[in-house]
C-alpha positions as CSV (number, residue, x, y, z in Angstrom):
1,M,167.6,61.7,91.8
2,N,169.0,63.0,88.5
3,R,168.9,66.8,88.1
4,T,168.3,68.5,84.8
5,A,169.6,72.1,84.7
6,L,167.6,74.9,83.2
7,I,168.4,75.4,79.5
8,L,170.3,78.7,79.3
9,P,171.8,80.3,76.3
10,V,175.5,79.2,76.2
11,F,176.9,82.6,76.8
12,V,174.7,83.3,79.8
13,L,175.4,79.8,81.2
14,T,179.1,80.4,81.0
15,L,178.9,83.5,83.1
16,V,176.4,82.1,85.7
17,L,177.7,78.6,86.4
18,G,180.9,79.6,88.2
19,W,178.8,81.5,90.7
20,S,176.0,79.0,91.0
21,C,178.2,76.2,92.1
22,Q,179.6,77.9,95.2
23,K,178.5,76.4,98.5
24,P,176.1,78.5,100.7
25,L,177.1,80.0,103.9
26,S,175.2,78.9,107.0
27,T,174.6,80.6,110.3
28,G,172.9,78.3,112.7
29,A,169.6,76.9,111.4
30,T,169.2,79.6,108.9
31,S,171.0,79.1,105.5
32,S,171.8,82.2,103.5
33,K,174.1,82.9,100.6
34,K,176.4,85.9,100.2
35,T,176.9,86.8,96.6
36,A,178.7,90.2,96.5
37,S,181.9,91.5,97.9
38,R,179.9,93.7,100.3
39,G,178.2,90.6,101.8
40,I,174.7,91.0,100.5
41,Q,172.7,87.8,100.7
42,E,170.6,86.5,97.8
43,F,169.0,83.7,99.8
44,H,167.6,83.2,103.3
45,Q,166.4,79.7,103.9
46,R,164.7,80.2,107.2
47,N,162.2,77.4,107.6
48,G,162.4,76.4,104.0
49,L,159.7,74.6,102.1
50,P,159.3,71.4,104.2
51,N,155.7,70.5,103.3
52,F,156.3,71.0,99.6
53,F,159.3,68.8,99.5
54,Q,157.7,66.2,101.7
55,K,154.9,65.9,99.1
56,I,157.5,65.6,96.4
57,K,159.1,62.7,98.4
58,E,155.7,61.0,98.6
59,G,155.0,61.4,94.9
60,R,151.9,63.4,95.4
61,E,150.1,65.8,93.1
62,I,151.3,69.3,93.8
63,N,149.8,72.8,93.1
64,V,152.3,75.6,92.6
65,A,151.0,79.2,92.6
66,Y,152.7,82.3,91.3
67,I,151.2,85.7,92.3
68,G,152.9,88.9,91.2
69,G,153.2,91.4,88.4
70,S,154.2,91.5,84.7
71,I,157.8,90.1,85.3
72,T,156.3,86.9,86.6
73,E,153.4,87.0,84.2
74,A,155.8,86.7,81.2
75,G,154.8,83.6,79.3
76,D,158.4,82.6,78.5
77,G,159.9,83.9,81.8
78,W,161.3,82.7,85.1
79,R,157.8,81.4,86.1
80,S,157.5,79.0,83.2
81,L,161.2,78.1,83.4
82,T,161.0,77.1,87.1
83,F,157.7,75.3,86.7
84,N,158.9,73.3,83.8
85,W,162.1,72.5,85.8
86,L,160.0,71.1,88.6
87,R,158.1,68.9,86.2
88,I,161.2,67.6,84.6
89,N,163.2,67.0,87.8
90,Y,160.4,65.4,89.8
91,P,158.8,63.1,87.2
92,H,157.0,61.0,89.8
93,N,154.9,64.0,90.8
94,S,152.1,65.6,88.9
95,F,152.3,69.5,89.0
96,N,149.5,72.0,88.4
97,E,150.4,75.6,87.8
98,I,148.3,78.4,89.3
99,N,149.2,81.6,87.4
100,A,147.7,84.5,89.4
101,T,149.9,87.2,87.9
102,I,148.6,90.6,86.7
103,G,151.0,93.1,85.1
104,G,151.3,96.5,86.7
105,T,149.8,95.5,90.0
106,G,151.3,95.3,93.5
107,S,150.6,93.5,96.7
108,N,147.9,96.0,97.6
109,L,145.8,94.4,95.0
110,G,147.3,90.9,95.5
111,V,146.0,90.7,99.0
112,F,142.4,91.2,97.8
113,R,142.8,88.8,94.9
114,I,144.5,85.9,96.7
115,D,141.4,84.2,98.0
116,R,139.7,84.0,94.6
117,D,142.7,83.7,92.4
118,V,145.0,81.5,94.4
119,L,143.6,79.9,97.6
120,V,140.5,78.5,96.0
121,H,142.8,76.2,94.0
122,K,144.4,74.8,97.2
123,P,148.1,75.6,96.5
124,D,151.0,73.6,98.1
125,L,153.5,76.3,97.3
126,V,153.0,80.0,96.6
127,F,155.7,82.2,95.1
128,V,155.1,85.9,95.9
129,E,156.7,88.6,93.7
130,F,155.9,92.3,94.3
131,A,159.3,93.9,94.9
132,V,159.2,96.0,91.7
133,N,155.5,96.9,91.6
134,D,155.4,97.9,95.3
135,S,157.9,100.7,94.6
136,G,156.5,104.0,95.6
137,R,154.5,102.6,98.4
138,S,155.5,103.3,102.0
139,P,157.1,100.5,104.1
140,H,154.1,100.4,106.3
141,Q,151.7,100.1,103.3
142,I,153.9,97.2,102.0
143,E,153.9,95.6,105.4
144,Q,150.1,95.8,105.6
145,S,149.4,94.0,102.3
146,M,152.3,91.6,102.3
147,E,151.6,90.4,105.8
148,G,148.0,90.1,104.9
149,I,148.9,87.8,102.0
150,V,150.9,85.6,104.4
151,R,148.2,85.4,107.0
152,K,145.5,84.7,104.5
153,I,147.5,81.8,103.0
154,W,148.1,80.2,106.4
155,E,144.7,80.8,107.7
156,A,143.4,78.9,104.7
157,N,145.9,76.1,105.0
158,P,148.8,76.1,107.5
159,A,150.6,73.4,105.4
160,T,151.0,75.7,102.4
161,D,154.6,76.8,102.0
162,I,155.5,80.3,100.8
163,C,158.6,81.7,99.1
164,F,159.2,85.4,98.6
165,V,161.1,86.3,95.4
166,Y,162.5,89.7,94.7
167,T,162.9,91.1,91.2
168,L,164.4,94.5,90.3
169,S,164.1,97.4,88.0
170,A,166.8,99.9,86.8
171,N,166.1,102.4,89.6
172,Q,166.7,99.6,92.2
173,L,170.0,98.4,90.7
174,K,172.2,100.9,92.6
175,D,170.9,99.6,96.0
176,L,172.1,96.1,95.2
177,Q,175.4,97.2,93.8
178,E,176.0,99.1,97.0
179,G,175.4,96.1,99.1
180,R,171.8,96.6,100.3
181,Y,168.4,95.3,99.3
182,Q,165.9,97.3,97.3
183,V,163.7,99.3,99.7
184,T,160.7,97.2,99.0
185,A,162.6,94.0,99.6
186,Q,163.9,95.4,102.9
187,T,160.3,95.7,104.2
188,M,159.4,92.3,102.8
189,E,162.4,90.7,104.6
190,E,161.0,91.9,107.9
191,I,157.9,89.9,107.2
192,A,159.9,86.9,106.0
193,D,161.9,87.0,109.2
194,R,158.8,87.3,111.4
195,Y,157.2,84.2,109.8
196,Q,160.4,82.4,108.9
197,I,159.6,82.4,105.2
198,P,162.4,81.6,102.7
199,S,163.3,84.5,100.4
200,I,165.3,84.7,97.2
201,N,166.6,88.0,95.8
202,M,166.9,87.2,92.1
203,G,168.4,90.6,91.4
204,V,171.6,90.1,93.3
205,E,173.1,87.9,90.6
206,V,172.1,90.5,88.0
207,A,173.8,93.3,90.0
208,R,176.9,91.2,90.4
209,L,177.2,90.6,86.6
210,A,176.5,94.3,85.9
211,T,179.2,95.3,88.4
212,E,181.7,93.0,86.8
213,G,181.0,94.5,83.4
214,K,179.5,91.2,82.0
215,L,175.9,92.5,81.9
216,I,174.3,95.6,80.4
217,F,171.1,96.2,82.5
218,T,169.3,98.2,79.8
219,G,170.2,98.2,76.2
220,K,169.9,96.5,72.8
221,P,171.5,93.1,72.3
222,E,172.6,93.9,68.8
223,E,174.5,97.0,70.1
224,N,176.3,95.1,72.9
225,P,178.0,92.0,71.4
226,G,179.7,89.8,73.9
227,K,177.6,91.1,76.8
228,I,174.4,89.9,78.5
229,V,171.7,92.4,77.9
230,F,169.2,92.1,80.7
231,T,166.3,94.3,79.5
232,T,165.4,96.8,76.9
233,D,162.9,98.7,79.0
234,R,164.6,99.0,82.4
235,T,162.3,96.5,84.0
236,H,161.2,93.4,82.1
237,P,163.9,90.8,81.5
238,L,164.5,89.5,78.0
239,S,163.4,85.9,77.6
240,K,166.7,84.7,76.2
241,S,169.2,86.6,78.4
242,G,167.3,88.0,81.4
243,H,164.8,85.5,82.6
244,P,167.2,82.6,82.5
245,I,169.3,84.3,85.2
246,Y,166.3,84.8,87.4
247,A,165.3,81.2,86.9
248,S,168.8,79.7,87.5
249,V,168.9,81.5,90.9
250,V,165.5,80.1,92.0
251,R,166.4,76.6,90.8
252,K,169.7,76.7,92.8
253,Y,167.9,77.4,96.0
254,L,165.0,75.1,95.4
255,E,167.7,72.3,95.2
256,E,169.2,73.6,98.5
257,M,165.8,73.7,100.3
258,E,165.1,70.1,99.3
259,R,167.4,69.0,102.2
260,L,164.7,70.3,104.6
261,S,161.5,68.3,104.3
262,G,158.8,66.9,106.6
263,A,155.2,67.8,107.2
264,K,155.2,70.8,109.4
265,P,152.2,73.1,109.8
266,H,153.0,76.8,109.9
267,V,152.0,78.7,113.0
268,L,150.6,82.3,112.8
269,S,152.4,84.5,115.3
270,T,151.3,87.8,116.6
271,P,151.0,90.2,113.6
272,L,153.9,92.5,112.8
273,A,151.4,95.1,111.9
274,A,148.2,95.1,113.9
275,D,146.4,96.9,111.0
276,N,147.6,94.4,108.4
277,W,145.1,93.5,105.6
278,E,144.4,89.9,106.5
279,T,140.7,90.7,106.4
280,A,140.8,92.2,102.9
281,Q,137.9,91.1,100.8
282,L,136.5,91.4,97.3
283,I,132.9,92.7,97.2
284,T,130.9,91.7,94.1
285,L,128.3,93.9,92.5
286,S,126.1,91.0,91.3
287,E,123.4,91.4,93.9
288,L,122.7,95.0,93.0
289,P,119.4,95.7,91.2
290,P,119.4,96.7,87.5
291,S,120.2,100.3,86.8
292,V,119.8,102.3,83.6
293,H,123.2,103.8,84.2
294,W,125.1,100.6,84.8
295,Q,125.4,97.8,82.2
296,K,126.9,94.3,82.9
297,L,129.0,93.5,79.9
298,P,127.9,90.4,78.0
299,A,130.1,87.2,77.8
300,D,131.0,88.0,74.2
301,H,132.3,91.5,74.9
302,E,136.0,92.1,74.2
303,L,136.8,93.1,77.7
304,V,135.0,90.1,79.3
305,K,136.8,87.7,76.9
306,S,140.1,89.3,77.8
307,F,139.7,89.6,81.6
308,S,137.2,87.1,82.8
309,K,139.9,84.9,84.4
310,F,140.3,87.5,87.1
311,M,137.1,89.5,86.6
312,P,134.1,87.2,86.3
313,A,131.8,90.2,86.0
314,I,132.5,93.7,84.6
315,Y,130.1,96.6,84.8
316,K,130.2,99.7,82.5
317,A,129.0,103.2,83.5
318,T,129.1,105.8,80.9
319,S,126.1,108.1,81.5
320,P,127.0,111.4,83.1
321,D,126.1,111.3,86.7
322,A,126.0,107.5,87.1
323,L,126.5,107.0,90.9
324,L,127.9,104.4,93.2
325,R,127.2,104.8,97.0
326,V,129.0,102.8,99.6
327,R,128.7,102.9,103.4
328,F,131.2,100.9,105.4
329,K,133.1,100.6,108.7
330,G,136.8,100.1,108.1
331,T,140.2,101.6,107.1
332,T,140.3,101.0,103.3
333,L,138.0,101.0,100.3
334,G,139.3,100.3,96.9
335,F,138.0,99.8,93.4
336,Y,139.1,96.9,91.1
337,D,138.5,98.3,87.6
338,I,139.7,98.5,84.0
339,V,141.4,101.5,82.5
340,G,141.9,102.2,78.8
341,P,140.8,104.3,75.8
342,G,137.2,104.7,77.0
343,S,138.0,105.6,80.6
344,G,137.2,109.0,82.1
345,I,137.1,111.1,85.2
346,L,135.4,110.2,88.5
347,E,134.3,112.5,91.2
348,V,134.8,110.7,94.5
349,T,133.3,112.1,97.7
350,L,134.6,110.7,101.0
351,D,132.7,111.7,104.1
352,G,131.6,114.9,102.4
353,E,135.0,115.8,100.9
354,K,135.2,115.8,97.1
355,R,138.2,114.9,94.9
356,E,138.6,113.9,91.2
357,V,140.2,110.6,90.2
358,Q,141.3,110.3,86.6
359,R,141.1,106.7,85.3
360,F,143.2,107.5,82.2
361,D,147.0,107.7,81.9
362,Q,149.7,107.6,79.3
363,Y,149.4,103.8,78.9
364,C,145.7,103.9,78.1
365,H,146.0,103.2,74.4
366,Y,144.9,99.7,75.5
367,Y,142.7,98.2,78.3
368,R,144.3,96.8,81.4
369,K,143.2,95.7,84.9
370,F,143.9,98.3,87.6
371,S,142.8,99.6,91.0
372,F,142.7,102.6,93.2
373,Y,142.2,103.1,97.0
374,L,140.9,105.3,99.7
375,D,143.1,104.1,102.5
376,G,144.7,105.2,105.8
377,L,141.2,105.9,107.1
378,S,140.2,105.8,110.7
379,D,138.5,102.5,111.7
380,T,135.0,104.1,111.9
381,D,132.0,104.5,109.7
382,H,132.5,106.1,106.3
383,E,130.3,107.1,103.3
384,V,131.7,107.2,99.8
385,T,130.0,108.4,96.6
386,V,131.5,107.9,93.2
387,R,130.1,109.9,90.3
388,V,131.0,109.2,86.6
389,T,131.4,112.7,85.3
390,G,131.4,111.9,81.6
391,R,133.5,115.0,81.1
392,A,135.7,115.2,78.1
393,F,139.4,116.0,78.5
394,D,142.6,116.0,76.3
395,K,143.5,112.3,76.1
396,A,145.8,113.0,73.2
397,A,148.1,115.2,75.3
398,I,148.3,112.5,78.0
399,L,149.2,109.8,75.5
400,Q,151.8,112.1,73.9
401,K,153.9,111.7,77.1
402,R,154.9,108.3,75.6
403,N,154.8,109.5,72.0
404,I,151.6,107.6,71.3
405,K,149.1,109.1,68.8
406,I,145.4,108.5,68.6
407,D,144.8,106.8,65.3
408,D,141.1,106.0,65.9
409,P,139.3,108.8,67.8
410,S,136.1,106.7,68.2
411,R,137.9,104.4,70.6
412,Y,138.5,107.3,72.9
413,A,135.2,109.0,72.6
414,E,133.6,107.6,75.7
415,N,134.6,108.8,79.2
416,G,133.2,106.1,81.4
417,W,134.2,103.6,84.0
418,Y,134.6,99.8,83.9
419,L,134.2,98.4,87.4
420,S,134.5,94.8,88.6
421,N,134.7,94.7,92.4
422,L,135.0,96.7,95.5
423,L,138.1,96.1,97.7
424,L,137.3,96.4,101.4
425,V,139.3,96.2,104.6
426,G,136.4,96.5,107.1
427,K,132.7,95.7,107.1
428,L,130.2,96.7,104.3
429,E,127.1,98.4,105.6
430,S,125.3,99.3,102.4
431,L,125.9,99.4,98.6
432,H,123.7,101.1,96.0
433,W,124.1,102.5,92.5
434,D,122.0,104.9,90.4
């Protein structure tokens, strides 16, 4: 079958091709590729994508899902480049894309979303990308959510193939240059090993080019002639010079994994983490009775039009002392909400202990999907009350951290809460609002 390479800018292509054509190293049944002088591997084949490529051979319709953060969400990024490459290079198949990416979110939200946002569409292949947005979480927390994602996928359909892909940000570059994976990817590799899931570290090639002086990780293209500039903000690759590198690495190993095909259901082994989040569930608020303090936003509301793909229903609470009461047995309770100019401060009481949770940060000059959690709890009965305080606070000072000024004070006047779902690892016992 003829192969059509990804279309890269000429300068990027010149630097990448020499590397891309090297033959992979192989150890036993597991193929891997060493790409730096220190021996770091950018690819681990493990069991590959046998069901996916068998369906390609059979000319079947194929659903390809991407779940991750803003790097994968980019409309002209590695996701669209790889998906279009599949369509071009396998013209006898019909491909459907499932784009389940949400910027600024990690696997701790992804594990709750995957049933509704991915699995309902019956994917044949799922790319999982959370190596950047899981930064700051502990290895065990990453293990809980990433293993939960894997187990949910295979419980829904053991013939669905999974591929872990690892991106990077500026603060993770040093790890790769010194011959080790990013901390987040190290934990994800333990899960990939356990379940023999293929993994591709897209950042290794970026680190190699940076080490050789051919790539500026963060900068302005106009100030660095003759160099590849990867990003201007330390994280998000530029569409013309950053994302094509990521995409070329993925393409290279998709071609390699094509050698391993054949229908083969995946088997769920004993969990790596006994407390993994495979039972994570989204709890809707639709069955609660009407409340004067809670308003379901209408279909023509700006936020509903913007977020309905992932949040079919959004509820607004702005009255001081609006309450949400939850009783459950389990280890984690989260809240899938929206933060932005009109967000405020919540008083959260967990088993009698009060704390404040501010749903406003230095990025809240616009609205975005977000979440927060009460986790690490004992697997017993818990009672949680959330009160919308309505209390005013200095939003201008918070925005000033990023040199953002309030140009329309009316947009920031409210101090409410926009809630879509509860996120639960456990069993819901009761749910009320006032």
